[in-house]
SERO-4910 file (N, C-alpha, C, O; in steps of 0.05 Angstrom, whole numbers):
BEGIN
 pado doro    nc1    nc2    nc3   cac1   cac2   cac3    cc1    cc2    cc3    oc1    oc2    oc3
  Met    A   -242    497    364   -270    491    361   -273    461    361   -258    446    349
  Lys    A   -294    452    375   -300    424    375   -329    420    368   -347    433    379
  Leu    A   -334    402    349   -361    396    340   -370    369    352   -355    350    351
  Val    A   -393    369    365   -404    344    374   -423    335    351   -443    347    346
  Leu    A   -415    313    338   -428    306    313   -452    289    316   -473    295    305
  Gly    A   -450    267    331   -472    248    330   -473    236    302   -461    215    297
  Gln    A   -487    249    285   -487    242    257   -489    268    241   -508    283    245
  Ser    A   -470    273    224   -470    298    209   -464    293    179   -450    274    172
  Lys    A   -476    309    163   -472    308    134   -457    334    126   -466    356    133
  Leu    A   -435    331    112   -418    354    105   -413    355     75   -410    334     62
  Gly    A   -413    379     64   -405    382     36   -378    395     35   -372    414     49
  Leu    A   -360    384     18   -333    394     14   -328    400    -15   -336    385    -32
  Glu    A   -315    422    -20   -305    428    -47   -279    413    -51   -267    403    -32
  Arg    A   -271    411    -76   -246    397    -83   -223    409    -66   -220    433    -64
  Asp    A   -207    392    -55   -183    398    -38   -190    409    -11   -172    416      4
  Gln    A   -215    412     -3   -222    419     24   -218    395     42   -219    372     34
  Met    A   -211    401     68   -204    380     86   -218    383    112   -225    405    121
  Val    A   -224    360    125   -235    359    152   -215    343    169   -205    322    160
  Ala    A   -208    353    192   -191    339    211   -207    328    234   -223    343    247
  Leu    A   -204    303    239   -218    289    261   -198    280    281   -178    267    274
  Arg    A   -201    288    306   -183    279    327   -196    259    345   -220    262    352
  Glu    A   -181    239    353   -191    218    371   -217    206    360   -236    203    375
  Gly    A   -217    199    334   -242    190    321   -244    160    319   -261    150    304
  Lys    A   -229    145    335   -230    116    333   -259    106    336   -273    114    355
  Gly    A   -268     90    317   -295     79    317   -315     95    301   -338     86    297
  Val    A   -307    119    292   -325    136    276   -326    126    248   -306    118    236
  Arg    A   -350    125    236   -353    117    208   -354    142    190   -370    160    195
  Val    A   -338    142    169   -338    163    148   -350    150    123   -338    131    113
  Ala    A   -372    161    113   -385    150     89   -384    171     67   -390    195     72
  Cys    A   -377    163     43   -377    181     20   -404    179      6   -410    158     -5
  Leu    A   -419    200      7   -446    200     -6   -444    208    -35   -460    198    -51
  Ser    A   -425    226    -42   -421    233    -70   -392    243    -72   -380    252    -53
  Gly    A   -382    241    -97   -354    250   -101   -334    229    -94   -339    205    -96
  Ala    A   -311    238    -84   -289    219    -76   -273    232    -53   -268    256    -53
  Leu    A   -266    216    -34   -251    225    -10   -225    210     -7   -224    186    -13
  Trp    A   -205    223      2   -179    211     10   -178    213     40   -182    235     52
  Ile    A   -171    191     54   -170    190     83   -143    179     91   -135    158     82
  Thr    A   -130    193    110   -106    183    121   -108    185    152   -118    204    163
  Gln    A    -98    164    165   -100    162    194    -73    161    207    -55    148    197
  Glu    A    -69    176    228    -45    175    244    -41    146    253    -61    133    260
  Gln    A    -17    136    254    -10    109    262    -18     88    241    -18     64    247
  Ser    A    -24     96    217    -31     77    196    -14     83    171    -10    106    164
  Thr    A     -4     62    158     12     66    135     -4     65    109      6     71     87
  Ala    A    -30     57    111    -47     54     88    -68     77     87    -83     81    106
  Asp    A    -68     92     65    -89    112     61   -113     98     47   -110     77     36
  Val    A   -136    111     48   -160    100     37   -172    121     18   -172    145     24
  Val    A   -181    112     -5   -197    129    -23   -225    118    -25   -229     94    -31
  Leu    A   -244    134    -18   -272    126    -19   -287    139    -43   -283    162    -49
  Gln    A   -303    123    -56   -321    133    -78   -349    133    -66   -354    122    -45
  Ala    A   -367    146    -80   -395    148    -71   -406    120    -65   -402    101    -80
  Gly    A   -419    117    -41   -430     92    -33   -411     75    -15   -420     55     -5
  Gln    A   -386     84    -12   -367     69      5   -364     83     32   -369    107     34
  Ser    A   -355     67     52   -350     79     78   -326     64     91   -319     43     82
  Val    A   -316     76    112   -294     64    127   -298     72    156   -308     94    162
  Val    A   -289     55    174   -289     61    203   -260     68    211   -242     53    204
  Ile    A   -257     90    225   -231     99    234   -221     79    255   -235     73    274
  Glu    A   -197     68    250   -187     47    267   -166     56    288   -160     41    306
  His    A   -156     80    286   -134     89    303   -142    115    318   -158    131    309
  Val    A   -131    117    342   -133    142    357   -115    162    344    -98    155    327
  Gly    A   -118    187    351   -100    208    339   -115    223    317   -139    224    316
  Leu    A    -99    234    299   -110    252    278   -117    236    253   -102    219    244
  Thr    A   -141    241    242   -149    230    216   -156    254    198   -171    272    207
  Leu    A   -145    254    174   -151    275    155   -169    264    133   -164    242    122
  Val    A   -190    278    126   -208    271    104   -207    294     84   -214    316     91
  Met    A   -199    288     59   -197    309     39   -214    301     14   -214    278      6
  Ala    A   -228    321      3   -244    316    -20   -227    317    -45   -213    336    -50
  Leu    A   -228    296    -61   -213    294    -86   -229    308   -109   -218    314   -130
  Ser    A   -255    311   -104   -273    325   -122   -295    336   -104   -296    328    -81
  Pro    A   -313    354   -114   -335    363    -97   -349    338    -86   -357    320   -101
  Ser    A   -352    337    -59   -361    313    -46   -380    319    -23   -380    341    -11
  Thr    A   -396    299    -17   -413    300      7   -406    275     24   -404    253     13
  Leu    A   -402    279     50   -396    257     67   -413    257     92   -424    278     99
  Arg    A   -416    234    104   -430    232    129   -411    221    150   -396    202    144
  Ile    A   -411    233    173   -395    224    195   -413    214    217   -430    229    227
  Cys    A   -410    189    225   -427    177    245   -410    167    269   -392    151    265
  Glu    A   -417    176    293   -404    166    316   -413    137    321   -434    129    312
  Pro    A   -396    122    336   -404     94    343   -431     94    357   -437    112    372
  Arg    A   -447     74    352   -474     72    363   -472     74    394   -456     60    406
  Gly    A   -488     91    406   -488     95    434   -469    116    445   -471    124    468
  Ala    A   -450    125    428   -430    144    438   -443    171    446   -435    183    466
  Ser    A   -463    180    431   -476    206    437   -491    204    464   -491    222    480
  Leu    A   -504    181    468   -518    177    493   -499    178    517   -505    191    537
  Trp    A   -477    163    515   -458    163    537   -446    190    541   -442    198    564
  Arg    A   -440    205    520   -428    232    523   -448    250    537   -441    266    554
  Ala    A   -474    248    530   -494    264    542   -497    258    572   -498    276    589
  Leu    A   -498    232    578   -500    224    606   -476    232    623   -479    242    645
  Phe    A   -452    228    611   -428    236    625   -428    267    630   -421    276    651
  Gly    A   -435    282    609   -436    311    612   -456    320    633   -452    341    646
  Trp    A   -477    306    636   -497    312    657   -485    311    684   -493    327    702
  Phe    A   -467    292    689   -456    287    716   -430    302    721   -420    302    743
  Gln    A   -419    315    700   -395    330    704   -401    355    720   -421    368    717
  Leu    A   -382    361    738   -385    386    754   -376    410    737   -356    408    724
  Pro    A   -391    431    737   -383    455    722   -358    468    734   -355    468    758
  Ile    A   -341    478    717   -317    492    726   -325    520    735   -339    534    720
  Gly    A   -316    528    758   -322    554    768   -351    558    777   -360    580    782
  Gly    A   -365    536    779   -393    537    789   -413    547    768   -437    548    775
  Val    A   -405    553    744   -424    563    724   -425    543    701   -404    533    692
  Arg    A   -448    537    692   -451    519    669   -467    533    647   -489    544    653
  Ala    A   -457    533    623   -471    547    601   -481    526    582   -468    506    576
  Ala    A   -504    531    571   -515    513    551   -519    529    525   -529    552    526
  Phe    A   -510    518    503   -512    532    478   -530    516    459   -534    524    436
***
């Protein structure tokens, strides 16, 4: 499953986790609670408290885990959604059929 986020607000219970792949440039903001973030290719983990945020600096897998019941916001880099939409518009459909959901 792949989610196209743009900007999303998520609620996590303690110990729930979100995996982000290829998220370089994405901002993760802690709106409430506390989050632990670890990034592939990085030796430093990050703990965010309410009101703090971090930008993912590495390609690959990033794990975000709630240390307590938490709310977080995930924001793509400015303009990323527009470019994805424009690129998707010009992509040729596979097998000649294009579905919209």
